[in-house]
C-alpha positions as CSV (number, residue, x, y, z in Angstrom):
1,X,34.9,-105.8,-8.2
2,X,37.7,-103.8,-6.5
3,X,38.7,-102.4,-9.7
4,X,35.0,-100.9,-10.8
5,X,34.6,-99.3,-7.4
6,X,37.4,-97.1,-9.0
7,X,36.4,-96.9,-12.4
8,X,33.1,-95.7,-12.6
9,X,33.5,-92.8,-10.5
10,X,36.8,-91.9,-12.2
11,X,35.2,-92.2,-15.2
12,X,32.2,-89.5,-14.3
13,X,34.8,-87.4,-12.7
14,X,36.6,-87.3,-16.1
15,X,33.2,-87.1,-18.0
16,X,32.5,-83.7,-15.8
17,X,35.6,-82.4,-16.4
18,X,35.6,-83.1,-20.0
19,X,32.5,-81.4,-20.7
20,X,31.7,-78.7,-18.1
21,X,35.4,-77.8,-17.0
22,X,38.0,-78.1,-19.8
23,X,34.8,-76.3,-22.2
24,X,34.2,-73.3,-19.6
25,X,38.2,-72.4,-19.5
26,X,40.2,-70.8,-22.2
27,X,42.9,-73.0,-23.1
28,X,43.5,-72.0,-26.8
29,X,41.8,-75.0,-28.1
30,X,43.9,-77.5,-25.7
31,X,41.0,-79.7,-23.9
32,X,42.6,-82.9,-23.1
33,X,40.5,-86.1,-23.6
34,X,40.4,-87.5,-20.3
35,X,37.7,-90.1,-20.4
36,X,39.8,-91.7,-22.9
37,X,42.8,-91.5,-20.9
38,X,40.5,-93.2,-18.1
39,X,39.7,-96.0,-20.5
40,X,43.4,-96.5,-21.8
41,X,44.4,-96.5,-18.0
42,X,41.7,-99.4,-17.6
43,X,42.8,-101.4,-20.6
44,X,46.3,-101.4,-19.6
45,X,45.8,-102.0,-15.5
46,X,42.4,-103.9,-15.7
47,X,40.9,-105.8,-18.4
48,X,40.2,-104.3,-22.3
49,X,36.2,-104.8,-21.5
50,X,36.5,-102.3,-19.1
51,X,38.3,-100.1,-21.3
52,X,35.8,-100.6,-24.3
53,X,32.6,-100.0,-22.0
54,X,34.1,-96.6,-21.0
55,X,35.2,-95.7,-24.3
56,X,32.0,-96.7,-25.7
57,X,29.7,-95.0,-23.1
58,X,31.8,-91.9,-22.0
59,X,32.4,-91.4,-25.9
60,X,28.6,-91.2,-26.5
61,X,28.0,-89.4,-23.4
62,X,30.8,-86.5,-23.9
63,X,29.3,-86.0,-27.2
64,X,25.7,-86.1,-26.3
65,X,27.1,-83.3,-23.5
66,X,29.3,-81.4,-25.4
67,X,29.8,-82.2,-29.2
68,X,28.0,-81.7,-32.2
69,X,28.7,-85.1,-33.8
70,X,27.1,-87.9,-31.6
71,X,29.2,-91.1,-32.0
72,X,32.5,-89.4,-33.1
73,X,34.3,-89.3,-29.6
74,X,32.9,-93.0,-28.9
75,X,34.6,-93.7,-32.2
76,X,37.7,-92.1,-31.6
77,X,38.5,-93.3,-27.8
78,X,37.1,-97.1,-29.3
79,X,40.0,-96.3,-31.9
80,X,42.8,-95.7,-28.9
81,X,41.5,-98.3,-26.6
82,X,42.5,-101.4,-29.9
83,X,45.5,-99.6,-30.8
84,X,46.8,-99.7,-27.3
85,X,45.3,-103.4,-26.3
86,X,47.0,-104.3,-29.4
87,X,50.7,-102.6,-28.3
88,X,50.3,-103.6,-24.8
89,X,49.0,-107.5,-25.4
90,X,51.9,-108.0,-28.1
91,X,54.4,-106.5,-26.5
92,X,53.6,-107.2,-22.6
93,X,54.7,-103.4,-21.8
94,X,56.4,-102.8,-18.7
95,X,55.2,-99.3,-17.5
96,X,57.7,-97.0,-19.0
97,X,56.7,-98.1,-22.6
98,X,52.9,-97.5,-21.8
99,X,53.5,-93.9,-22.2
100,X,54.4,-94.2,-25.9
101,X,51.9,-96.2,-26.3
102,X,49.2,-94.3,-25.2
103,X,51.0,-91.3,-27.3
104,X,50.5,-93.4,-30.5
105,X,46.5,-94.1,-29.6
106,X,45.7,-90.9,-28.9
107,X,47.3,-89.7,-31.7
108,X,45.1,-92.1,-33.8
109,X,42.1,-90.8,-32.0
110,X,43.1,-86.9,-32.5
111,X,43.8,-87.7,-36.0
112,X,40.4,-89.1,-36.3
113,X,38.6,-86.1,-35.4
114,X,40.9,-83.9,-37.1
115,X,40.1,-85.9,-40.4
116,X,36.4,-85.8,-39.7
117,X,35.8,-82.2,-38.5
118,X,38.0,-81.3,-41.9
119,X,35.6,-83.6,-44.0
120,X,32.7,-81.8,-42.4
121,X,33.8,-78.8,-43.3
122,X,35.7,-77.0,-40.3
123,X,37.2,-73.9,-41.1
124,X,40.7,-74.0,-39.6
125,X,44.7,-74.0,-40.4
126,X,45.4,-77.7,-40.0
127,X,49.3,-77.0,-39.3
128,X,48.5,-74.1,-36.6
129,X,45.7,-76.4,-34.7
130,X,48.2,-79.4,-34.6
131,X,50.9,-77.4,-33.1
132,X,49.1,-75.0,-30.9
133,X,46.5,-77.2,-29.6
134,X,46.7,-81.0,-30.5
135,X,50.3,-81.8,-29.5
136,X,50.0,-80.0,-25.8
137,X,46.8,-82.3,-25.6
138,X,48.3,-85.6,-26.8
139,X,51.0,-84.8,-23.8
140,X,48.8,-83.8,-20.9
141,X,46.3,-87.0,-22.2
142,X,49.6,-89.5,-22.4
143,X,51.1,-88.2,-19.0
144,X,47.5,-88.7,-17.3
145,X,47.3,-92.5,-18.3
146,X,50.4,-93.4,-16.1
147,X,49.2,-92.4,-12.5
148,X,45.6,-93.9,-13.4
149,X,46.7,-96.7,-14.5
150,X,48.7,-97.3,-11.2
151,X,45.7,-96.4,-9.5
152,X,43.5,-98.8,-11.2
153,X,46.0,-101.4,-10.9
154,X,44.8,-104.4,-8.8
155,X,45.7,-107.9,-7.6
156,X,43.0,-109.6,-9.3
157,X,44.3,-113.0,-11.2
158,X,44.4,-112.1,-14.7
159,X,43.4,-109.0,-14.5
160,X,46.7,-106.5,-15.4
161,X,48.1,-106.5,-19.0
162,X,51.1,-104.8,-17.9
163,X,53.8,-105.8,-15.4
């Protein structure tokens, strides 16, 4: 129960930042996905079910408020949660490896969004977009997972996946 007292406000705050703060600030296309960072931190620190719920509902609300394709962010966030959970469950990751695992999960999510955007006819130079917007976003998102995972870590039995 303690973890939900932190997870719900953190997810709402991340949704607010994703949809209303980062979209209003000029950042050269750099838009970190904080809802996904909260979902991955929930997977790493509490239970995978918490991460799945945050990814699904946070992704749908993100799409509802600020993206043209309903369900794309939710699919990307769920993909990232599944990848991170597979890494952490199999390797019983220590905290320093969590940064690397989160980076790979975010890379898969960003790749899904980029490919879908190209299929739907987005007009941008892929290499320029990856170098100027996607790589800084990946680093910001991955670095946000570590403090969030430390914040969400609880002493509940069977809650934490990492040590």
